[in-house]
BAMAR-930407 format. One record per atom (N, C-alpha, C): residue number from 1; residue in three letters; atom name; x, y, z. Coordinates in steps of 0.1 Angstrom, whole numbers, plus 2048, in hexadecimal, padded with zeros to 3 digits. Example, Ala and Ser with C-alpha at 12.3 -4.5 7.8 and 13.67 -1.06 7.14 Angstrom:
<pts>
num,residuo,atomo,east,north,up
1,ALA,N,884,7C7,84E
1,ALA,CA,87B,7D3,84E
1,ALA,C,884,7DF,84E
2,SER,N,880,7EA,847
2,SER,CA,889,7F5,847
2,SER,C,881,800,84F
</pts>
This chain:
<pts>
num,residuo,atomo,east,north,up
1,UNK,N,1A5,32A,690
1,UNK,CA,1AC,322,69C
1,UNK,C,1A3,326,6A3
2,UNK,N,19E,317,6AC
2,UNK,CA,196,316,6B7
2,UNK,C,19F,31C,6C4
3,UNK,N,198,324,6CE
3,UNK,CA,19B,323,6DC
3,UNK,C,196,31D,6E8
4,UNK,N,19E,31C,6F4
4,UNK,CA,197,316,701
4,UNK,C,1A1,319,70D
5,UNK,N,19A,321,710
5,UNK,CA,1A1,326,71E
5,UNK,C,19D,31A,72A
6,UNK,N,1A6,312,72D
6,UNK,CA,1A2,30B,73C
6,UNK,C,1A9,30B,749
7,UNK,N,1A4,30A,750
7,UNK,CA,1A6,30B,761
7,UNK,C,1A6,2FC,763
8,UNK,N,1BA,2F5,763
8,UNK,CA,1B4,2E9,766
8,UNK,C,1BD,2E8,772
9,UNK,N,1B6,2DD,779
9,UNK,CA,1B8,2DA,78B
9,UNK,C,1BE,2CA,790
10,UNK,N,1C4,2CA,798
10,UNK,CA,1C3,2BD,796
10,UNK,C,1CE,2B8,7A6
11,UNK,N,1CC,2B1,7AE
11,UNK,CA,1D8,2AD,7B8
11,UNK,C,1D3,2B5,7C7
12,UNK,N,1D7,2BE,7C5
12,UNK,CA,1D5,2C6,7CF
12,UNK,C,1CC,2D7,7D3
13,UNK,N,1C2,2D3,7D9
13,UNK,CA,1BA,2E1,7DA
13,UNK,C,1C4,2F0,7DD
14,UNK,N,1C1,2F7,7D3
14,UNK,CA,1C7,303,7D4
14,UNK,C,1C0,30E,7DE
15,UNK,N,1C5,312,7E9
15,UNK,CA,1C0,319,7F1
15,UNK,C,1BF,328,7F3
16,UNK,N,1C7,32C,7E9
16,UNK,CA,1C2,334,7E2
16,UNK,C,1B6,338,7DA
17,UNK,N,1B0,32F,7D1
17,UNK,CA,1A0,32E,7CD
17,UNK,C,199,32A,7D8
18,UNK,N,19B,320,7E3
18,UNK,CA,191,31A,7EA
18,UNK,C,18E,324,7F4
19,UNK,N,19A,32B,7FB
19,UNK,CA,19A,332,807
19,UNK,C,194,345,800
20,UNK,N,19F,346,7F9
20,UNK,CA,19C,353,7F5
20,UNK,C,196,357,7E5
21,UNK,N,18F,353,7E1
21,UNK,CA,18A,353,7D5
21,UNK,C,189,35E,7CF
22,UNK,N,18E,362,7C9
22,UNK,CA,18E,36D,7B9
22,UNK,C,18C,36C,7AF
23,UNK,N,181,371,7AA
23,UNK,CA,17D,369,7A0
23,UNK,C,183,370,78D
24,UNK,N,18C,37F,793
24,UNK,CA,193,37F,787
24,UNK,C,19C,378,781
25,UNK,N,1A6,373,78B
25,UNK,CA,1AE,369,782
25,UNK,C,1A5,35D,776
26,UNK,N,199,35C,77A
26,UNK,CA,196,351,76F
26,UNK,C,190,357,766
27,UNK,N,18C,366,764
27,UNK,CA,184,36C,756
27,UNK,C,18A,367,74C
28,UNK,N,180,364,746
28,UNK,CA,17F,361,737
28,UNK,C,183,34F,736
29,UNK,N,17E,349,743
29,UNK,CA,188,337,742
29,UNK,C,175,330,73D
30,UNK,N,179,32E,732
30,UNK,CA,16F,322,72D
30,UNK,C,16B,318,730
31,UNK,N,173,311,739
31,UNK,CA,171,2FF,73A
31,UNK,C,17B,301,74A
32,UNK,N,175,2F5,753
32,UNK,CA,17D,2F1,75C
32,UNK,C,180,2E2,75A
33,UNK,N,18A,2DC,75D
33,UNK,CA,190,2CD,75C
33,UNK,C,197,2C8,766
34,UNK,N,196,2C3,76F
34,UNK,CA,19D,2BA,777
34,UNK,C,19C,2B1,776
35,UNK,N,1AD,2AB,77B
35,UNK,CA,1B3,29D,774
35,UNK,C,1B6,295,785
36,UNK,N,1AB,29B,78C
36,UNK,CA,1AB,28D,794
36,UNK,C,1B3,28C,7A5
37,UNK,N,1AE,28B,7AF
37,UNK,CA,1B1,28A,7BD
37,UNK,C,1B0,29A,7C2
38,UNK,N,1A5,29E,7C1
38,UNK,CA,19E,2A9,7C8
38,UNK,C,18F,2A6,7D1
39,UNK,N,18B,2AA,7D6
39,UNK,CA,181,2A7,7E1
39,UNK,C,177,2AC,7DA
40,UNK,N,16B,2A7,7D5
40,UNK,CA,15D,2AB,7CE
40,UNK,C,159,2B8,7D0
41,UNK,N,159,2BE,7E1
41,UNK,CA,154,2C9,7E3
41,UNK,C,15E,2D8,7DA
42,UNK,N,169,2D4,7D8
42,UNK,CA,173,2DA,7D0
42,UNK,C,16F,2DF,7C7
43,UNK,N,16B,2D3,7BE
43,UNK,CA,163,2DA,7AE
43,UNK,C,15C,2D8,7B2
44,UNK,N,157,2D8,7B9
44,UNK,CA,143,2E0,7B6
44,UNK,C,146,2EE,7BB
45,UNK,N,14C,2EF,7C1
45,UNK,CA,151,2FD,7C6
45,UNK,C,155,305,7BD
46,UNK,N,160,302,7B5
46,UNK,CA,163,304,7A8
46,UNK,C,158,307,799
47,UNK,N,155,2FE,797
47,UNK,CA,147,300,78C
47,UNK,C,13D,309,791
48,UNK,N,13A,30B,79D
48,UNK,CA,131,317,7A1
48,UNK,C,136,323,7A5
49,UNK,N,146,320,7A9
49,UNK,CA,14D,333,7A7
49,UNK,C,150,336,79C
50,UNK,N,155,32C,795
50,UNK,CA,15D,332,785
50,UNK,C,14E,330,77A
51,UNK,N,144,329,77F
51,UNK,CA,139,32A,779
51,UNK,C,137,326,769
52,UNK,N,143,319,766
52,UNK,CA,144,316,75B
52,UNK,C,141,303,75D
53,UNK,N,143,302,74F
53,UNK,CA,146,2F4,754
53,UNK,C,14A,2E9,755
54,UNK,N,150,2E0,75E
54,UNK,CA,15A,2D8,763
54,UNK,C,15A,2CB,75A
55,UNK,N,166,2C2,75A
55,UNK,CA,164,2B8,754
55,UNK,C,16E,2B0,760
56,UNK,N,16E,2A2,760
56,UNK,CA,176,29D,76A
56,UNK,C,177,28E,76D
57,UNK,N,187,28D,773
57,UNK,CA,188,27D,76C
57,UNK,C,189,27D,77D
58,UNK,N,188,269,77E
58,UNK,CA,18B,268,791
58,UNK,C,19C,266,78E
59,UNK,N,1A0,268,799
59,UNK,CA,1B2,265,79F
59,UNK,C,1B1,259,7A7
60,UNK,N,1BA,257,7A8
60,UNK,CA,1B8,248,7B4
60,UNK,C,1B6,24A,7C0
61,UNK,N,1B3,258,7C7
61,UNK,CA,1AE,258,7D4
61,UNK,C,19F,25F,7D3
62,UNK,N,196,25A,7C7
62,UNK,CA,18C,264,7C2
62,UNK,C,180,258,7C1
63,UNK,N,17F,24A,7CE
63,UNK,CA,174,242,7CF
63,UNK,C,166,249,7D5
64,UNK,N,16E,256,7DD
64,UNK,CA,163,25D,7E7
64,UNK,C,159,261,7D9
65,UNK,N,15B,26A,7CD
65,UNK,CA,14F,269,7C0
65,UNK,C,147,262,7BF
66,UNK,N,148,254,7BE
66,UNK,CA,13F,24A,7BD
66,UNK,C,134,24C,7C7
67,UNK,N,135,250,7D4
67,UNK,CA,12C,254,7DE
67,UNK,C,125,263,7DE
68,UNK,N,131,26B,7DB
68,UNK,CA,12C,278,7D8
68,UNK,C,135,27E,7D1
69,UNK,N,12D,27F,7C3
69,UNK,CA,133,287,7BA
69,UNK,C,135,293,7BA
70,UNK,N,140,299,7B1
70,UNK,CA,13E,2AB,7B3
70,UNK,C,133,2AD,7A9
71,UNK,N,128,2B8,7B5
71,UNK,CA,123,2BE,7AE
71,UNK,C,11E,2C3,7A1
72,UNK,N,118,2C6,797
72,UNK,CA,117,2CB,789
72,UNK,C,125,2C8,780
73,UNK,N,12F,2C1,787
73,UNK,CA,13C,2C0,779
73,UNK,C,136,2B0,773
74,UNK,N,137,2AF,76A
74,UNK,CA,136,2A3,761
74,UNK,C,144,297,762
75,UNK,N,13E,28F,765
75,UNK,CA,14C,281,760
75,UNK,C,151,282,756
76,UNK,N,159,27A,74B
76,UNK,CA,15C,27D,743
76,UNK,C,169,26E,742
77,UNK,N,16B,267,74D
77,UNK,CA,173,25C,751
77,UNK,C,16E,256,746
78,UNK,N,174,24A,73E
78,UNK,CA,174,243,739
78,UNK,C,16B,245,72B
79,UNK,N,16B,252,723
79,UNK,CA,160,256,719
79,UNK,C,164,260,713
80,UNK,N,15D,265,70A
80,UNK,CA,163,26C,705
80,UNK,C,156,279,6FD
81,UNK,N,15F,287,6FE
81,UNK,CA,151,291,703
81,UNK,C,152,29E,700
82,UNK,N,14B,2A2,6F5
82,UNK,CA,14E,2B3,6E8
82,UNK,C,149,2BA,6F0
83,UNK,N,14F,2C7,6F4
83,UNK,CA,149,2CF,6FD
83,UNK,C,156,2DD,6F8
84,UNK,N,149,2E8,6F0
84,UNK,CA,14C,2F5,6E7
84,UNK,C,156,2EE,6E0
85,UNK,N,150,2E2,6D4
85,UNK,CA,155,2E2,6C9
85,UNK,C,163,2D6,6CA
86,UNK,N,16B,2D7,6DB
86,UNK,CA,177,2D0,6DB
86,UNK,C,174,2C5,6E1
87,UNK,N,17B,2B7,6DB
87,UNK,CA,174,2AA,6E1
87,UNK,C,17B,2A6,6EB
88,UNK,N,17B,29E,6F8
88,UNK,CA,185,29B,702
88,UNK,C,180,28F,707
89,UNK,N,18D,286,709
89,UNK,CA,187,278,70C
89,UNK,C,18F,27B,71F
90,UNK,N,188,276,727
90,UNK,CA,191,26E,731
90,UNK,C,190,260,738
91,UNK,N,19E,25C,73A
91,UNK,CA,1A1,252,743
91,UNK,C,1A3,257,751
92,UNK,N,19F,24D,75D
92,UNK,CA,19E,24C,767
92,UNK,C,1AB,246,76C
93,UNK,N,1AF,247,77B
93,UNK,CA,1B9,23F,784
93,UNK,C,1C5,23F,782
94,UNK,N,1D0,23B,787
94,UNK,CA,1E1,23A,78A
94,UNK,C,1E2,22C,787
95,UNK,N,1F1,22D,785
95,UNK,CA,1F4,220,780
95,UNK,C,1F8,218,790
96,UNK,N,1F1,210,793
96,UNK,CA,1F4,204,7A4
96,UNK,C,1EA,1F6,799
97,UNK,N,1F3,1F2,7A2
97,UNK,CA,1F0,1E3,7A9
97,UNK,C,1E3,1DC,7B6
98,UNK,N,1E6,1E6,7B9
98,UNK,CA,1DA,1E4,7C6
98,UNK,C,1CB,1E4,7C4
99,UNK,N,1C5,1E4,7B8
99,UNK,CA,1BB,1DC,7B8
99,UNK,C,1AC,1E0,7BD
100,UNK,N,1AE,1EE,7BA
100,UNK,CA,1A2,1F6,7BD
100,UNK,C,19E,200,7B2
101,UNK,N,194,205,7B6
101,UNK,CA,18C,20A,7A9
101,UNK,C,195,214,7A0
102,UNK,N,199,21B,7A7
102,UNK,CA,1A2,227,79F
102,UNK,C,1B0,226,79D
103,UNK,N,1B8,218,7A1
103,UNK,CA,1C3,212,7A0
103,UNK,C,1C1,208,796
104,UNK,N,1C8,20E,78D
104,UNK,CA,1C6,205,77F
104,UNK,C,1D9,1FD,77C
105,UNK,N,1D7,1EF,777
105,UNK,CA,1E2,1EB,770
105,UNK,C,1E8,1F3,761
106,UNK,N,1EE,1ED,75D
106,UNK,CA,1F2,1F2,752
106,UNK,C,1E9,1EC,748
107,UNK,N,1E2,1DC,74A
107,UNK,CA,1DC,1D5,744
107,UNK,C,1CA,1D9,748
108,UNK,N,1C9,1E0,753
108,UNK,CA,1BB,1E5,751
108,UNK,C,1B8,1F3,74C
109,UNK,N,1C1,1FB,74E
109,UNK,CA,1C6,20B,743
109,UNK,C,1C5,204,734
110,UNK,N,1CC,1FB,72E
110,UNK,CA,1C7,1F6,720
110,UNK,C,1B9,1F3,720
111,UNK,N,1B5,1EB,728
111,UNK,CA,1A5,1E7,722
111,UNK,C,19E,1F7,729
112,UNK,N,1A0,202,72B
112,UNK,CA,196,20D,72E
112,UNK,C,197,215,71F
113,UNK,N,1A5,213,71C
113,UNK,CA,1A3,217,713
113,UNK,C,19E,212,707
114,UNK,N,1A0,207,704
114,UNK,CA,199,200,6F5
114,UNK,C,18C,201,6FB
115,UNK,N,17D,1FE,706
115,UNK,CA,177,203,708
115,UNK,C,170,211,6FE
116,UNK,N,17A,21B,700
116,UNK,CA,176,227,6F8
116,UNK,C,17C,22A,6EB
117,UNK,N,182,221,6E8
117,UNK,CA,186,223,6DD
117,UNK,C,180,21E,6CC
118,UNK,N,176,219,6CC
118,UNK,CA,16B,218,6C5
118,UNK,C,15F,229,6C1
119,UNK,N,165,22E,6CD
119,UNK,CA,15E,23B,6CE
119,UNK,C,160,248,6C9
120,UNK,N,16F,246,6C4
120,UNK,CA,174,24C,6C1
120,UNK,C,172,24C,6AE
121,UNK,N,174,25B,6A8
121,UNK,CA,172,25A,698
121,UNK,C,17D,264,696
122,UNK,N,17C,260,686
122,UNK,CA,188,267,680
122,UNK,C,187,272,676
123,UNK,N,18D,278,676
123,UNK,CA,19E,279,678
123,UNK,C,1A1,281,685
124,UNK,N,198,287,68A
124,UNK,CA,19B,28D,697
124,UNK,C,192,28D,6A3
125,UNK,N,197,282,6AB
125,UNK,CA,190,276,6B3
125,UNK,C,18F,283,6C1
126,UNK,N,198,286,6C6
126,UNK,CA,198,289,6D1
126,UNK,C,1A5,296,6D1
127,UNK,N,19F,2A3,6D5
127,UNK,CA,1A7,2AD,6D6
127,UNK,C,1B1,2B0,6E5
128,UNK,N,1A8,2A8,6F2
128,UNK,CA,1B1,2AB,6FC
128,UNK,C,1B0,29C,705
129,UNK,N,1BA,296,70B
129,UNK,CA,1BC,28E,70E
129,UNK,C,1BC,28C,71E
130,UNK,N,1B1,287,728
130,UNK,CA,1B3,290,734
130,UNK,C,1B5,283,73D
131,UNK,N,1BE,284,743
131,UNK,CA,1C2,277,74C
131,UNK,C,1C8,27A,757
132,UNK,N,1C7,272,764
132,UNK,CA,1CC,275,770
132,UNK,C,1DD,272,771
133,UNK,N,1DC,266,76E
133,UNK,CA,1EA,262,76D
133,UNK,C,1EE,266,75F
134,UNK,N,1FE,26B,762
134,UNK,CA,205,271,751
134,UNK,C,20C,262,74B
135,UNK,N,20C,261,740
135,UNK,CA,211,25A,734
135,UNK,C,220,256,73A
136,UNK,N,227,249,73A
136,UNK,CA,231,243,73B
136,UNK,C,23C,24F,737
137,UNK,N,249,255,73A
137,UNK,CA,253,25C,738
137,UNK,C,24F,268,733
138,UNK,N,241,26B,735
138,UNK,CA,23F,27A,72E
138,UNK,C,239,283,73D
139,UNK,N,244,285,748
139,UNK,CA,23D,287,752
139,UNK,C,234,287,762
140,UNK,N,23B,27C,760
140,UNK,CA,236,26E,76D
140,UNK,C,240,26D,776
141,UNK,N,241,266,77E
141,UNK,CA,24D,263,78A
141,UNK,C,252,259,78D
142,UNK,N,259,257,790
142,UNK,CA,26A,250,78D
142,UNK,C,265,244,795
143,UNK,N,25E,241,7A0
143,UNK,CA,257,236,7AC
143,UNK,C,24D,22C,7A5
144,UNK,N,249,225,7A6
144,UNK,CA,23A,21B,7A1
144,UNK,C,231,221,7A1
145,UNK,N,22D,228,7AE
145,UNK,CA,21F,22B,7AC
145,UNK,C,21C,23B,7A4
146,UNK,N,224,23F,79E
146,UNK,CA,225,24A,799
146,UNK,C,227,249,789
147,UNK,N,22B,23E,788
147,UNK,CA,233,239,779
147,UNK,C,222,242,76F
148,UNK,N,228,23E,763
148,UNK,CA,21C,242,757
148,UNK,C,217,237,755
149,UNK,N,20C,235,748
149,UNK,CA,209,22A,749
149,UNK,C,215,228,736
150,UNK,N,216,220,72D
150,UNK,CA,219,220,721
150,UNK,C,20E,21E,718
151,UNK,N,204,217,71D
151,UNK,CA,1F6,219,714
151,UNK,C,1F3,228,712
152,UNK,N,1F5,232,71A
152,UNK,CA,1F1,241,71A
152,UNK,C,1F9,245,712
153,UNK,N,209,241,712
153,UNK,CA,212,247,709
153,UNK,C,20A,242,6F8
154,UNK,N,209,233,6F7
154,UNK,CA,204,22C,6EC
154,UNK,C,1F5,23B,6E7
155,UNK,N,1EF,23A,6F0
155,UNK,CA,1E4,241,6EB
155,UNK,C,1E8,24C,6E3
156,UNK,N,1F0,255,6EF
156,UNK,CA,1FA,261,6E7
156,UNK,C,200,263,6D9
157,UNK,N,207,255,6D8
157,UNK,CA,20D,255,6C9
157,UNK,C,201,251,6BE
158,UNK,N,1FA,24D,6C3
158,UNK,CA,1F0,246,6B8
158,UNK,C,1E0,251,6B9
159,UNK,N,1DE,25C,6C2
159,UNK,CA,1D5,264,6BA
159,UNK,C,1DA,272,6C1
160,UNK,N,1E1,276,6C1
160,UNK,CA,1E8,280,6C3
160,UNK,C,1DF,28A,6C3
161,UNK,N,1DB,28F,6D0
161,UNK,CA,1CF,29A,6D3
161,UNK,C,1DC,2A2,6D3
162,UNK,N,1D5,2AE,6D5
162,UNK,CA,1E0,2BC,6D8
162,UNK,C,1E4,2BE,6E6
163,UNK,N,1D9,2B9,6F0
163,UNK,CA,1DD,2BA,702
163,UNK,C,1DA,2AE,703
164,UNK,N,1E4,2AD,70F
164,UNK,CA,1DF,2A0,719
164,UNK,C,1E1,2A9,728
165,UNK,N,1D6,2AE,72B
165,UNK,CA,1DC,2B0,73C
165,UNK,C,1D8,2A2,745
166,UNK,N,1E1,2A4,74F
166,UNK,CA,1E2,297,75A
166,UNK,C,1E7,29E,768
167,UNK,N,1E3,298,772
167,UNK,CA,1E8,29C,77E
167,UNK,C,1F0,292,785
168,UNK,N,1EE,28C,792
168,UNK,CA,1F8,28A,796
168,UNK,C,207,280,79A
169,UNK,N,20A,289,796
169,UNK,CA,218,28F,794
169,UNK,C,21E,2A0,79A
170,UNK,N,220,29D,7A7
170,UNK,CA,21B,2AB,7B0
170,UNK,C,226,2B5,7AB
171,UNK,N,226,2C1,7A6
171,UNK,CA,22E,2C7,7A0
171,UNK,C,23A,2C7,7AD
172,UNK,N,238,2C5,7B7
172,UNK,CA,246,2C6,7C1
172,UNK,C,24B,2BD,7C6
173,UNK,N,246,2AF,7BD
173,UNK,CA,250,2A5,7C0
173,UNK,C,25E,2A4,7BC
174,UNK,N,25E,2AD,7B3
174,UNK,CA,270,2B0,7AF
174,UNK,C,273,2B8,7A6
175,UNK,N,27B,2BA,7A4
175,UNK,CA,282,2C7,79D
175,UNK,C,27F,2C3,78C
176,UNK,N,27B,2B6,78C
176,UNK,CA,27F,2AF,77B
176,UNK,C,26E,2B3,777
177,UNK,N,269,2B8,782
177,UNK,CA,25D,2B6,77C
177,UNK,C,257,2C1,776
178,UNK,N,250,2BE,76B
178,UNK,CA,24E,2CA,762
178,UNK,C,23D,2CB,761
179,UNK,N,23C,2D7,761
179,UNK,CA,22D,2DB,75B
179,UNK,C,223,2DC,74D
180,UNK,N,22C,2DF,747
180,UNK,CA,22B,2DB,738
180,UNK,C,239,2D3,733
181,UNK,N,233,2CA,725
181,UNK,CA,23B,2C5,71E
181,UNK,C,238,2C6,70F
182,UNK,N,240,2C2,70A
182,UNK,CA,23B,2C0,6FA
182,UNK,C,23E,2B5,6F7
183,UNK,N,233,2A8,6F1
183,UNK,CA,238,29B,6EE
183,UNK,C,231,29D,6D8
184,UNK,N,23A,29E,6D4
184,UNK,CA,232,29E,6C6
184,UNK,C,22A,2AA,6C4
185,UNK,N,21F,2AA,6C0
185,UNK,CA,215,2B5,6BB
185,UNK,C,20B,2AF,6CA
186,UNK,N,20F,2AC,6D7
186,UNK,CA,203,2B1,6E3
186,UNK,C,20C,2B7,6EE
187,UNK,N,206,2BF,6F1
187,UNK,CA,20E,2C9,6FF
187,UNK,C,206,2C1,709
188,UNK,N,20D,2BC,712
188,UNK,CA,20D,2B5,71C
188,UNK,C,210,2BC,72B
189,UNK,N,204,2BC,72E
189,UNK,CA,200,2C7,73E
189,UNK,C,1FD,2C1,74B
190,UNK,N,20A,2C6,754
190,UNK,CA,207,2C0,75D
190,UNK,C,1FE,2C3,766
191,UNK,N,1F3,2C4,76B
191,UNK,CA,1E5,2CB,772
191,UNK,C,1E8,2CD,780
192,UNK,N,1F2,2CD,788
192,UNK,CA,1F3,2C9,79A
192,UNK,C,1F1,2D7,79B
193,UNK,N,1E5,2D8,7A7
193,UNK,CA,1E0,2E7,7AB
193,UNK,C,1D8,2E9,7A4
194,UNK,N,1DC,2F3,79D
194,UNK,CA,1D5,2FA,78F
194,UNK,C,1DD,303,786
195,UNK,N,1D7,304,77A
195,UNK,CA,1DD,30D,772
195,UNK,C,1D2,30D,765
196,UNK,N,1D5,31C,764
196,UNK,CA,1CF,31E,755
196,UNK,C,1D6,31C,74C
197,UNK,N,1D1,318,73D
197,UNK,CA,1D5,316,72D
197,UNK,C,1C9,319,726
198,UNK,N,1D2,324,71E
198,UNK,CA,1C9,326,70F
198,UNK,C,1CF,317,705
199,UNK,N,1C6,313,707
199,UNK,CA,1C7,309,6FA
199,UNK,C,1C1,311,6E9
200,UNK,N,1CA,30D,6E4
200,UNK,CA,1C5,30B,6D4
200,UNK,C,1C7,301,6CB
201,UNK,N,1B9,301,6C3
201,UNK,CA,1B9,2F6,6BE
201,UNK,C,1B7,2F7,6AB
202,UNK,N,1C0,2F3,6A4
202,UNK,CA,1B9,2F7,695
202,UNK,C,1A8,2F1,68C
203,UNK,N,1A4,2FC,681
203,UNK,CA,197,2F8,680
203,UNK,C,19A,2EA,67D
204,UNK,N,18A,2E6,67B
204,UNK,CA,188,2D7,676
204,UNK,C,183,2D4,667
205,UNK,N,18B,2CE,65F
205,UNK,CA,188,2CE,655
205,UNK,C,17A,2CB,651
206,UNK,N,16D,2CF,646
206,UNK,CA,163,2C9,647
206,UNK,C,15C,2CF,651
</pts>
């Protein structure tokens, strides 16, 4: 069994971390994953202070990354990356018809997925799907701007990753917002603010 301790962050910079950093709670963290909508300086701070690799996707408010990307961090939006024996895939943006770079319609997200699909390899194409917005019906919101993508849910059905990390839907938005959900073999985690999770993955054959 492979294991990975992940500090997952999204949407809201934690004053507890940024203003009063204490390294002790993050002992044993192997990797930091950002699901978007965080200041680039915050990600640069995390990768420096926790001193572990940081992977990120763009949220709908992250256009500033195109000018000032977070230093020392790795963009996985629209690509697959293997780290510590675990395969990650990232998808940028939220569901929106605004027409800006990280506001995607359903069709635009479908195209993003299709561009990445030829890179998948069987039998275990990805272990962790990292997105900003959730899949439809799996931790998304009731309003149109916080609705999830149907094509992301179809991707979960097709590839069945062990984990799906997302942001966009703040935990404070309602009592029905849950930190974790189970969808078949996939554990879905809302990474709003910050959350430390111990991921486990079965050993691959061959």
